[in-house]
C-alpha positions as CSV (number, residue, x, y, z in Angstrom):
1,X,199.8,80.6,26.1
2,X,196.7,80.7,24.0
3,X,195.4,77.4,25.4
4,X,195.8,78.7,28.8
5,X,193.9,82.0,27.9
6,X,191.0,79.9,26.5
7,X,190.8,77.9,29.6
8,X,190.8,80.9,31.9
9,X,188.1,82.6,29.8
10,X,186.0,79.4,29.9
11,X,186.2,79.0,33.6
12,X,185.4,82.7,34.1
13,X,182.3,82.3,31.9
14,X,181.4,79.3,33.8
15,X,182.0,80.9,37.3
16,X,179.9,84.1,36.3
17,X,177.0,81.9,34.9
18,X,177.0,80.0,38.2
19,X,177.0,83.1,40.3
20,X,174.1,84.7,38.2
21,X,172.2,81.3,38.4
22,X,172.5,81.3,42.2
23,X,171.6,85.0,42.5
24,X,168.5,84.5,40.4
25,X,167.4,81.4,42.3
26,X,167.8,83.2,45.7
27,X,165.7,86.2,44.6
28,X,163.0,84.1,43.2
29,X,162.6,82.2,46.6
30,X,162.6,85.5,48.4
31,X,159.9,86.8,46.0
32,X,157.7,83.7,46.4
33,X,157.8,84.1,50.2
34,X,157.0,87.8,50.1
35,X,154.0,87.7,47.8
36,X,152.3,84.5,48.9
37,X,149.2,85.6,50.8
38,X,147.7,83.4,53.6
39,X,145.0,81.1,52.4
40,X,141.7,81.6,54.3
41,X,139.6,78.4,55.2
42,X,135.8,78.6,55.0
43,X,135.6,78.8,58.8
44,X,137.9,81.8,58.7
45,X,135.6,83.5,56.2
46,X,132.5,82.7,58.3
47,X,134.0,83.7,61.5
48,X,135.0,87.1,59.9
49,X,131.4,87.6,58.8
50,X,130.1,86.6,62.4
51,X,132.5,89.3,63.8
52,X,131.0,91.9,61.5
53,X,127.5,91.0,62.4
54,X,128.3,91.1,66.2
55,X,130.0,94.5,65.8
56,X,126.8,95.7,64.0
57,X,124.6,94.5,66.8
58,X,126.8,96.4,69.4
59,X,126.9,99.6,67.4
60,X,123.1,99.9,66.7
61,X,120.7,100.1,69.7
62,X,117.7,101.0,67.5
63,X,116.0,97.9,66.3
64,X,114.7,99.5,63.1
65,X,118.1,100.9,62.1
66,X,119.7,97.6,63.1
67,X,117.4,95.8,61.0
68,X,118.2,97.9,58.0
69,X,121.9,97.7,58.4
70,X,121.8,94.0,59.0
71,X,119.8,93.5,55.8
72,X,122.4,95.4,53.8
73,X,125.3,93.5,55.3
74,X,123.7,90.3,54.7
75,X,123.0,91.0,51.1
76,X,126.7,92.0,50.6
77,X,127.9,88.8,52.4
78,X,125.5,86.7,50.3
79,X,126.9,88.3,47.0
80,X,130.5,87.9,48.3
81,X,129.8,84.1,49.1
82,X,128.1,83.5,45.8
83,X,131.3,84.8,43.9
84,X,133.4,82.6,46.0
85,X,133.9,79.3,44.1
86,X,134.3,77.2,47.2
87,X,130.7,77.8,48.6
88,X,127.8,75.9,47.2
89,X,124.3,77.5,47.2
90,X,123.1,75.2,50.1
91,X,126.0,76.2,52.1
92,X,125.4,79.9,51.4
93,X,121.7,79.7,52.4
94,X,122.6,78.0,55.7
95,X,125.4,80.6,56.6
96,X,123.0,83.5,55.8
97,X,120.3,81.9,57.8
98,X,122.9,81.5,60.7
99,X,124.2,85.0,60.4
100,X,120.7,86.4,60.5
101,X,119.8,84.7,63.7
102,X,122.7,86.3,65.5
């Protein structure tokens, strides 16, 4: 009887261990799917900045206020791009020049 109880106890530990392991594995997979943000490509980032410039052009009819707001926005965009490790200085200068001409 003692051996049978030990085997039953051992099997219950193994079963509970496997259930906990399956539960943890499932939760980890669900957490990874939820928390993973969508990666943006360089083109996505640049297109977002172009949309901001176009919206600014539509919003301001006065050329002087447009120029001031555009300068502010271009400075902000330049600072953001310089902090981004995927853009080099030559690319940043070309992007800012392109955005300024919009």
